N, C-alpha and C positions, 0 to 999 in steps of 0.2 A: 516339342515342336512348339513355336511360337508365331503368333501372326499379328503384323503391325500394319493397320489400314490408314491409309491417306484421304479417305472421303468418308464422309459422316451423313449418315441418312437414319431418321427413327425406322428402326425396324418392323415388317409388317409381320405378326406373331401369327394374328389370327387363329389362333388354337394349333399353330404348326406342329407342336410338339404332340399334341393328340392325335391329330391327322396322320403323323409318321408312326406313333403308336400302333393306330389302327391297321396299319396296311402290313404290318410285322407278320401277322395271320397269313398274309398271301404271298409275301415277297421275303425270299429266304436269306439273303444276303446280310441280313441285321443278326442272325443267330450264327452266322459262320466263327466269329472270334470265340466261340465257347465251344466248338464241335471237340467230340473227342477223336485224338490223332493215334490210338496206339495201334490201331492195324497198321496204318499208314507207314510209322517208326519202324514196327516190325519187319514190313515186308521191305522197307528201303533197305534194312540191313542185309536181307538174303542176295542182294542184286551185287554181282562181282564184275558186271562188265561196265568198260570203263568209258564207252562213248553210249550217250543217251540222245536219242533222237526223237523231238517232239513232231508229230505229224498233225497239224492242225492249222488253223487260220482264225483271225479275228480273236474273238474273246478266249478261243482255245489255246492261243500263244502269246499274245501280247503282254498280258500280266506277269507270266512266268519269265518273259524274256526282260521285263522291266527289273524284277529281282535279282536275277541272274547278271545283267550287266550292271546293275547298281552294288552288287556284292563283289563283282569277281576282281575290280583293280584293288580291293583291298584284302580280300579273304582268299585265301589258296581253297578252290572247291577240291575235292575228293575224284571228281568225274568231269569230264567234259561234256557240258550239254550244246546239240545242235536243234537248228530248227527247220523243217520244211513246210513252208508258209504259203508258197507261189506256187504256181503250175507254168511260170517262167522256165523253159529248157534250158536255158544256159545257166541258171541258178542251181537247178536241179543236178544238172552234169557236174558242176562245180562241187557241190555237196558230197556228190556219191563218189566221186574220183579218188579223194584219198582218203575214204572212209574204210576202216578195218571191218568188214561185215561181221567176222566171227568175233568180236570183241564189241557188237553193237546191241543195244535194246532199244526197239521203236515202241514208242508210246502214240497210239491211233487216239486222237482226242476229237469228238464231235458231238455237241450235245444233242443231236437229232439223229445222228448216227447214220446220215446220208447226205452229208455235206460235199459236193460234187467235187471242189478242189482237193480236199482230204481223201476221197476214197482214190479219186485219179492216182494221187501221187500212191495210196497204199497199193494199189494193182500192180504199180510199175516196182513197187520194194518186191513185193510176192514173186517177180518173175528174178529175183537175186537171193531172197532169203527164205528159208521154208517156215510155214505157218505153224509154231509152236510155242509152248507157254514159256521156251528158255528166251526166246527171241522177240515176243512183243507183250504188250499190256493194253488193255480197251478200257478206256473213261468216257462213260457216254450216258445218256439217261436211262432209267429203267423202262423196260419194253422197247427200246429202239431196236433198230437191225444190227446195231453193232453188238449190244448186249445178246441178242442171240446167238450171233458169232461166236462171242466168248464161252456161252454156254456149250455151242456144239464142239467147240475145237478145244475145251477145256484150257483157256486163256485166263490170266490173272484180270479180273474185272475191277473197276472202281466206280461206282455209281456217283453221277452229278445230279445233287439234289433238281428237281423239276422245276422247283420255284426261285430257283438261283439262275437270272439270264446270264448269258455269255461274258459280256462286259463287266459283271461284278461277280464273275466265278474265281479270281485269281487264289479268294483265301479260302476256295473249295477243293476238292480233290483234283481238281483241272491244274491248280498250281502248286498245291502240297504235294502230290505224289511224285512229280519231277526234282521238285527243290528238295524233298527229304533225301531222294535218293543220292543226290550230287553232293550231299554233305551239309546243306543249309538248316539253320535252326529254326525249325518252323512253329516251335512252340513261341519263340521270340516273336515272330512275326504277326502270330495271333495275338499275343502279349500288347504289341502295339496298337494293333486294331481295336483292342477291348479297351485300353486305355483313353481314346477317342472315345468310344460307343459311351463308355460310363459318362465321361464329361459331359459329353452331348444331352444324353438322357436324364442327366441330374441337373440340368440345367446350370452346369459349369462354366469354363471359360470357351470351350469349344462351342457350346451353344451359342451364346452371345457373337463369337466371330462368325462362325456359320450364318446364322438366322441375318445377321447385319449384312454381310456379303451378299446373301443370296437377294435380302429383298432390295439392295442397289441394282443386281443385274435385272431383276424384275421391274421395277419400276423405270427402268431405263434401257430395256429390250429393242427398243426401237431407235435408240440413238446411239446406245453402246453396244453394238450388236456383235461386236468379236472382242475375243477375250485372247492376250497375247500371255502363256506361260513362258516366262524367260529365266531358266534354269541354268543356274550358274556352277556347272559341274557337268562334265562330260558323263559321269556314270549315271545321268538323269535322262541322257539321250531317249532311251527306250521308254522311261516312264513318261515322256511326252507323247510319245505315239500312242503309248496307252489312254491317256488323257483325252487326245483327241478323237478314239473311238468313242469313250466314254461319254465326253461333251456332244460330239458330234450326234451320235446314234440317239441318246437320251432327250436331247433338248431340242432337235429341228424336228418339230411335229406340229400338226394342226391341233387348235385348242379344243376341249372338249364341248364346251360350250359354246361356240361359237364357228365360225368358219374362215379366221384367221390363221394363216402359218406365221408360226414365229420361231425363231432358235438363236442360240449363240454360238457364233462362229469360231472354233478353235484354232490355235497357231502355236504351235511348238517352236521355241526359240533357243540357243545354247549360247551362253556367254563364256568368255567374252566374243566368241567367234561371229555371231551376229549382230554385234555392236558394228561389224563393219559391212553391213548387207540390210537387214529389214529394220533396223532401228532407224533409219532415214526416214522411212514412211511415217514411223509412229511419232517422231518429234515434228515433222512440218507436213505430214498428209492429213487426210481428213480426220477429225474428230468423232472415230466411230470406234475408238478400242480402246478399251480397259487392259491394264497390265498387273500380271502377278510375277512378283520374282521370287524364287526359289534360292536361298542361299546354304551353304554347310557352312556350320560354324567351326568344326576340328574336322579337318581332312585327315588327321593322324599321319599326313608325310611331312616331313621335315627335310625340304629342300630351299637353299638359299642362291638368291642370283651372285654370283660371284663378285667380290670387291676388284674388279679389274676393269680399266680403262681401254677402250677401243679409238684406234687413231679416226679423228673424224666426228666421233660419236661420245664426245667427254660431256657435252651437255645433257647426256642421259645417264651420268652417272649417279643422279640421285636416287636411283632404282638399286644401287650396291647395297649387299647385305640384307635384303629384303627376303622375307619367306616368300614362295610362290603363293602358297595357300593364302597370304595377305594380301599379294597382289592382286588375286582374282577377286576376293570380297571386297578390295578398295575400287577394283573396276566397277563392281557391281553397285558398291555405294555411289560413285561418281554418276553413274546412269542414272540410278534412282533419285538422287539429289536434283539434278537437270531436269528432269522429267515434273518432279515434285514442284520446282520453280515454275515451270508453265501455267501450274493453275488450273488447267482444264482436261487434264490426263488422268484419268483415275487408277490410282495403284496400290497395290499391296504387298508386303512381303511375309513370305513363311521362310523362317529358318529354322532348319533342322541340327539338331545337336551335332550329330556324327552320322557316317556311313556303317550302317549296322543294320540287320532283321528288324530291330523293333520300331526304327524310325521309319523305315519304308512301309512296315505296316500300318504305322500312323498316318502315313502321307495316303496310302491306298483307301483307308475308312474315312479320313476327312475328306476326299475328294468323291468317294460314293456317297455321304451323306449331304454333303453340297449339292451335289447334283438331283438328289432326290426333294430336297429344301426347294432348289430352284423349279422343279418342275412343280411341284404343288402349288408355289407362287404363281408360276404361268398358266394353271390348269391345262397340264396336258399329261401324258401317260408315259412315265421315264422309262418304262419297262419294254414296250414293244418296239418293230421297227418295220413298218408297213411298207416304207419307202425301198427297205432292202429286198423283203419277201418279194415286191413285183418282177425286181430283176432276175432273181432265181428263177421266177417262173416262166419269164422270158427266156432265158437261156435251155432250160430244159425244153422248150419249144423249138429250139433249133436242131435238136437230135430227134425229132419226131419223124 
């Protein structure tokens, strides 16, 4: 994975490495790349059912979905993964209508063990499926109500480390268990994350890239308070969704030592689709946006535009014999060059080598470290979400 930055700013180190090393004792996601996964791999081999349903919301599902969607276009997975992450009755009805319940394993995932959306869907499933260890797996915090249920009903249970927040949990049991079951090489996923971690904490290339980039965001948080992630592959659409939660929930906060509310608004875009929609706002709209492009170097799919002419469209014959992979990257390059020529739109490019487990593992950990670094520089807590908790309390009050 390579990162090219078109903005230059002296980075604010401020002992940032020491600060991040210090918080590793409290924040658990840093340790996830080196966790022992033997028990997960052994359990995954025992699962014979072909439909795996994740019942969870937010951090309990977004990261897993990002990996699944990233790989499913190029890797033939052994089993089908489904997501129940909304209480929308139309979506729920559609999900269950064609599902063979006898060939389905349900993974109930909730860090607290009492997420209203997750428990609501769980209750509905129990009207259709018997609560047995053959049908259900529980993934939750130690001491949660769901763990108690797992013990009481002898259900398979995997613990979420208590010091790993939901949006940072994709490399924990939250993501590794379902991904291993469907045949994803989770060791390669962790190896990719470990590569970025080692580079960062050994002050290698990733350290310079992340700290420079974080410094720019922190210094310009008032001016460029919107970050557009422009991913040039449909396989990254769900990664964009994960990034939006990570960025929004981690960086929209009140500063620790002031009364200022700060934040960086995340926007996820897919190229070339959004070249024909949101790009106009970036090019000629208010100068409050930075743009990060993600490109795939090797799609490992070789499809060419045929060497044929269509009546009245002969002027477009210059695209003949071009690989579609080459075309999409040229489309990205043309937009990058046009924005760079403006001179007042901050942008950078992340290029990943290929679509596989290691590269998505690298991308996850890169963004998690970037988020932690920006938070330190903004003097905010990246790991809580008080704004979300207020809404949960109000929702509970509606049922009193």
